[in-house]
C-alpha positions in Angstrom: 47.1 37.4 89.1 49.4 39.9 87.4 49.6 40.1 83.6 51.9 37.4 82.2 53.7 37.1 78.9 54.9 33.8 77.6 57.5 34.6 75.0 58.9 32.3 72.3 55.8 30.1 72.6 54.8 27.7 69.8 58.3 28.0 68.3 59.1 26.3 65.0 61.9 23.7 65.4 63.9 25.3 62.6 63.3 29.0 62.4 62.6 30.7 59.1 63.2 34.4 58.1 62.3 36.6 61.0 60.6 39.2 58.9 57.7 36.8 58.3 57.0 37.0 62.1 56.0 33.4 62.2 58.9 31.7 64.1 57.1 31.9 67.4 54.3 33.6 69.3 54.0 35.8 72.4 51.0 34.7 74.5 49.5 37.3 76.9 47.6 36.2 80.0 45.2 38.9 80.9 45.7 40.8 84.2 43.5 40.3 87.2 42.4 36.8 86.6 41.6 34.6 89.6 42.8 31.0 89.7 39.6 28.8 89.7 38.9 25.1 89.7 36.5 24.4 87.0 37.5 20.9 85.7 35.3 17.9 85.6 36.7 14.4 84.8 34.3 11.7 83.6 35.9 8.3 83.6 35.5 4.9 85.2 37.3 4.2 88.4 39.3 1.5 86.6 40.9 4.2 84.5 41.8 6.6 87.2 42.7 4.3 90.1 46.1 3.1 88.8 49.8 3.2 89.8 50.9 3.7 86.2 52.6 7.0 85.3 53.8 8.8 82.2 57.4 8.9 83.4 57.3 5.2 84.2 56.1 4.4 80.7 58.9 6.4 79.2 61.4 4.7 81.4 60.2 1.3 80.4 60.4 2.3 76.7 63.9 3.6 77.3 65.1 0.3 78.6 63.9 -1.6 75.6 65.4 1.0 73.2 68.7 0.9 74.9 68.8 -2.9 74.8 68.0 -3.0 71.1 70.4 -0.2 70.3 73.7 -1.8 71.5 77.1 0.0 71.4 77.4 0.5 67.7 79.0 3.8 67.0 78.0 6.5 64.5 80.8 7.8 62.3 78.8 10.5 60.4 80.5 13.8 60.0 77.7 15.7 61.7 78.0 13.5 64.8 81.7 14.2 65.0 81.0 17.9 64.8 78.2 17.8 67.4 80.3 15.7 69.8 83.5 17.6 69.3 85.4 14.6 68.0 86.9 16.3 65.0 90.6 15.7 64.9 91.6 19.2 63.7 90.3 22.3 62.0 91.8 20.9 58.8 89.3 18.1 58.8 87.3 19.3 55.8 84.8 16.5 56.2 83.5 17.9 59.5 80.7 20.4 58.7 79.8 23.6 60.6 76.4 23.0 62.2 73.7 25.6 62.8 72.2 25.9 66.3 69.2 23.7 65.3 71.4 21.1 63.7 73.7 20.9 66.7 70.8 20.5 69.1 69.1 17.9 66.9 72.2 15.8 66.4 73.1 15.7 70.1 69.5 14.8 70.9 69.7 12.0 68.3 73.0 10.7 69.6 71.7 10.7 73.2 68.6 8.7 72.3 66.9 9.9 75.6 63.1 9.7 75.2 62.3 11.7 78.3 64.8 14.5 77.5 63.5 14.7 74.0 59.9 14.9 75.1 58.2 18.2 74.1 54.8 19.8 73.8 53.5 22.0 71.0 53.4 25.4 72.8 56.5 24.8 75.0 57.8 24.3 78.5 56.8 27.8 79.8 53.1 27.3 78.8 53.3 23.8 80.2 54.5 25.0 83.6 51.8 27.7 83.7 49.0 25.3 82.9 50.2 22.8 85.4 50.2 25.6 88.0 46.6 26.5 87.2 45.6 22.8 87.3 47.1 22.2 90.7 47.5 18.5 90.0 47.6 16.0 87.2 44.9 13.4 86.4 46.3 10.1 85.2 44.2 8.0 82.9 45.8 4.6 82.4 44.4 1.6 80.6 45.0 -2.1 81.3 46.5 -4.3 78.5 43.7 -5.1 76.0 41.1 -2.9 77.6 38.7 -0.5 75.8 38.0 2.7 77.7 36.5 6.2 77.3 36.9 9.4 79.2 35.9 13.1 79.1 37.6 16.1 80.6 35.7 19.4 80.7 37.0 22.8 81.6 34.2 25.3 82.1 35.8 28.8 82.3 34.2 31.9 83.7 34.8 35.6 83.2 37.5 36.9 85.5 38.9 33.4 86.1 41.8 31.2 84.8 41.2 27.4 84.8 43.1 24.5 83.3 43.3 20.8 83.3 46.5 18.7 83.4 46.0 15.1 82.1 48.4 12.2 81.6 47.3 9.3 79.4 49.1 6.0 79.6 47.6 3.5 77.1 48.9 0.0 77.8 49.7 -2.4 74.9 46.9 -3.6 72.7 44.4 -1.2 74.6 42.0 1.4 73.2 41.2 4.8 74.7 38.9 7.5 73.5 39.3 10.9 75.2 37.2 14.0 74.8 38.5 17.4 76.0 36.0 20.3 76.2 37.4 23.8 76.6 34.5 26.1 77.1 33.9 29.6 78.5 30.5 31.3 78.6 29.0 34.6 79.9 32.1 36.7 79.4 30.2 39.7 77.7 33.7 40.9 76.7 35.2 40.3 80.1 38.6 38.5 80.1 39.0 34.8 81.1 41.3 31.9 80.4 40.9 28.2 79.9 43.4 25.6 79.0 44.6 22.0 79.0 47.9 20.3 79.3 48.0 16.8 77.9 50.7 14.2 77.8 50.0 10.9 76.0 52.0 7.7 75.9 50.6 5.2 73.4 51.9 1.7 74.2 52.7 -1.0 71.6 49.8 -1.6 69.3 47.4 0.6 71.3 44.8 2.9 69.8 44.2 6.4 71.3 41.6 8.8 69.9 41.6 12.4 71.3 39.0 15.0 70.4 39.4 18.6 71.6 36.5 21.1 71.2 37.1 24.8 71.9 33.9 26.7 72.3 34.9 29.6 74.5 33.4 33.1 73.8 35.4 36.1 72.5 36.6 37.3 75.9 38.6 34.2 76.6 42.2 33.2 75.9 42.5 29.5 75.3 45.7 27.4 75.6 45.6 23.8 74.3 49.1 22.2 74.8 49.9 18.5 74.2 52.7 16.1 73.6 52.6 12.4 72.4 55.0 9.5 72.5 54.1 6.5 70.3 55.5 3.0 70.9 55.8 0.3 68.2 52.6 -0.2 66.2 50.7 2.5 68.1 47.9 4.4 66.4 46.9 7.9 67.5 44.1 10.0 66.0 43.7 13.6 67.2 40.8 15.9 66.2 41.0 19.6 67.0 37.8 21.7 66.6 38.5 25.4 67.4 35.4 27.5 67.0 35.6 30.2 69.7 37.9 32.3 71.9 39.4 35.7 71.3 42.9 34.4 71.2 43.6 30.6 71.0 46.9 28.7 70.9 46.9 25.1 69.9 50.1 23.2 70.1 50.9 19.5 69.5 54.3 17.7 69.4 54.6 14.0 68.6 57.5 11.5 68.9 56.9 8.5 66.7 59.5 6.5 68.5 58.4 3.0 67.7 58.5 1.3 64.4 55.2 1.3 62.3 53.6 3.9 64.6 51.0 6.2 63.0 49.7 9.7 63.9 46.7 11.3 62.2 45.8 14.9 63.1 42.6 16.6 61.8 42.0 20.3 62.5 38.8 22.3 61.9 38.7 25.9 62.8 36.7 29.1 62.6 37.8 32.7 63.3 35.4 35.6 63.0 35.5 39.3 64.0 38.9 40.1 65.5 39.7 36.7 66.8 43.2 35.1 66.5 44.1 31.5 66.0 47.6 30.0 66.4 48.4 26.4 65.6 51.7 24.6 65.9 52.2 21.0 65.0 55.5 19.1 65.1 55.7 15.4 64.3 59.1 13.7 64.6 59.5 10.4 62.8 62.2 8.4 64.7 60.9 4.8 64.2 61.1 2.9 60.9 58.0 2.8 58.6 56.1 5.4 60.6 53.3 7.4 59.1 51.8 10.8 59.9 49.0 12.9 58.4 48.1 16.5 59.2 44.9 17.9 57.7 43.5 21.4 58.5 40.4 23.0 57.2 39.3 26.5 58.3 37.2 29.6 57.6 38.3 33.1 58.3 36.0 36.1 58.3 36.0 39.7 59.5 39.5 40.9 60.4 40.5 37.6 61.9 44.2 36.4 62.0 45.5 32.9 61.8 49.0 31.3 61.9 49.7 27.6 61.3 53.1 26.1 61.7 53.3 22.5 60.6 56.6 20.6 60.7 57.3 17.0 59.7 60.8 16.0 60.9 62.2 12.8 59.3 65.0 12.0 61.7 68.0 9.9 60.8 67.1 6.2 61.1 63.4 6.4 60.2 63.7 4.5 56.9 60.5 3.8 55.1 58.6 6.6 56.9 56.1 9.0 55.3 54.6 12.3 56.4 52.0 14.5 54.8 50.5 17.8 55.7 47.6 19.6 53.9 45.5 22.7 54.6 42.5 24.3 53.1 41.6 27.8 54.1 38.5 29.8 53.0 39.0 33.6 53.3 35.4 34.7 53.5 36.3 38.4 53.6 39.0 40.8 52.4 40.2 41.9 55.9 41.6 38.6 57.2 45.3 37.8 57.7 46.3 34.2 57.0 49.8 32.7 57.4 50.7 29.1 56.8 54.2 27.6 57.0 54.4 23.9 56.0 57.9 22.6 56.8 59.6 19.3 56.1 63.0 18.5 57.8 64.8 15.4 56.5 68.0 13.6 57.5 67.2 10.2 56.0 66.8 8.6 52.6 64.0 6.2 51.6 61.4 8.5 53.1 58.6 10.6 51.7 57.4 14.0 52.8 54.5 15.8 51.2 52.9 19.2 52.0 50.4 21.5 50.3 48.0 24.3 51.0 44.9 25.6 49.2 44.1 29.2 50.2 41.6 31.4 48.5 38.8 33.9 48.6 35.2 33.3 47.7 35.1 33.8 43.9 33.2 36.8 42.5 30.9 34.6 40.5 29.9 32.7 43.6 29.0 36.0 45.3 27.1 37.0 42.2 25.2 33.7 42.3 24.3 34.2 45.9 23.4 37.8 45.3 20.9 36.8 42.6 19.1 34.7 45.3 18.8 37.6 47.6 21.9 37.2 49.8 24.1 40.2 50.5 27.9 39.8 50.8 27.5 40.0 54.6 24.8 37.3 54.5 27.0 35.1 52.3 29.8 35.5 54.8 27.5 34.5 57.6 26.4 31.5 55.5 30.0 30.1 55.5 30.3 30.6 59.2 27.0 28.9 60.0 28.0 25.9 57.8 31.2 25.4 59.8 29.3 25.6 63.1 26.6 23.2 61.9 29.3 20.7 60.8 30.9 21.0 64.2 27.6 20.5 66.0 26.7 17.4 64.0 30.1 15.9 64.8 30.2 16.7 68.5 31.2 13.7 70.7 28.4 14.2 73.2 25.2 16.2 74.0 27.0 18.7 76.3 29.7 19.6 73.8 27.0 19.9 71.1 25.1 22.3 73.3 28.2 24.4 73.8 28.6 24.6 70.0 25.0 25.6 69.6 25.3 28.3 72.2 28.3 29.8 70.5 26.6 29.5 67.1 23.6 31.4 68.4 25.9 34.2 69.7 27.8 34.4 66.4 24.8 34.2 64.2 21.4 35.0 65.8 19.7 33.3 62.9 21.2 29.9 63.9 18.3 27.7 65.2 19.3 24.4 66.6 15.7 23.1 66.8 15.0 23.8 63.2 18.2 22.0 62.2 17.3 19.0 64.4 13.9 18.8 62.7 15.6 18.9 59.2 18.0 16.1 60.2 15.1 14.0 61.5 13.2 14.5 58.3 16.2 13.5 56.2 16.7 10.4 58.4 
């Protein structure tokens, strides 16, 4: 395939100053990659043999929302401006809207769940990943069921592989999904792996998604996802990004139903010249909805990282609360870290919180380690190994853990999985 550039990917909903160069990203797909099929789906037949669909679930939700909404009008000035209902230019109560405000207000007035659906990286990346996948796997639960599934994408040098997965969790059901994005044996050669995930969490359902990225430095990794939550749904997402020369992780969530809750935990490592790009957008539309975004990462060498986190408290989401936090350890002086926590609000009786803790290893800490025979380079490797060991210990299955250990041995030759296993057994 020819080289491809995906422009304006992972865009912030409301752009900030352009000189920060954080509003969006340009993703480059290496030239000469061959489309390959390297996807394995591990799931019970009851989960895959179904007539349910993501579009059908959205349509059913739309019917209920329309029935509950009624024909009551909205006389706010911003609505009049967005729908061109201002009586005249002398109507001083009609505000001038920015491009973002105009789009957001029209979307709110329309109340169209399907039209408002989005994924974190964007429609162009979604189309490309769907093309690579060649087809979409649908995982649909029955009401009250408890299911588990795993999707593995095993990339190879010179190839481009991706999975496209739709999840439809029926009401009162539970689903645990593991997605493994791995690529080995590149030896610096280019490759690409990715996943496209759409999730509908039905009323009072519980969906747990765990994504591990363990590709080697020659790979580009695209992890794109979009979520729609019905009333009382609970969704937990865990992103563990450890490898890949250039990775883009995007998540967008629509908390449409009342009392829905979304928790996102991100753990990442970037060493050498690797680049990490994260974009999270959570829109609170239902009442008394809750979201939490927590990120924790280590940057070493000359690595670069961008994190865009947006909590959008849409008009009508009374009683809702959103929080975002990040902790970044800059283990060397050459890294480049950018973090933009954003809160958009068009409602009262809501709460939005954000914060970031970013810092270098303190000189006294390096001095302490130096007194025990560790050079600055060895101390830096110590932080990297600690992050990898934590990821290995929390791996959802043996194969994912083996991927982490392979990557760890490549990053730090002193990493010994057998010795660590013995130590864990002794402690137990």
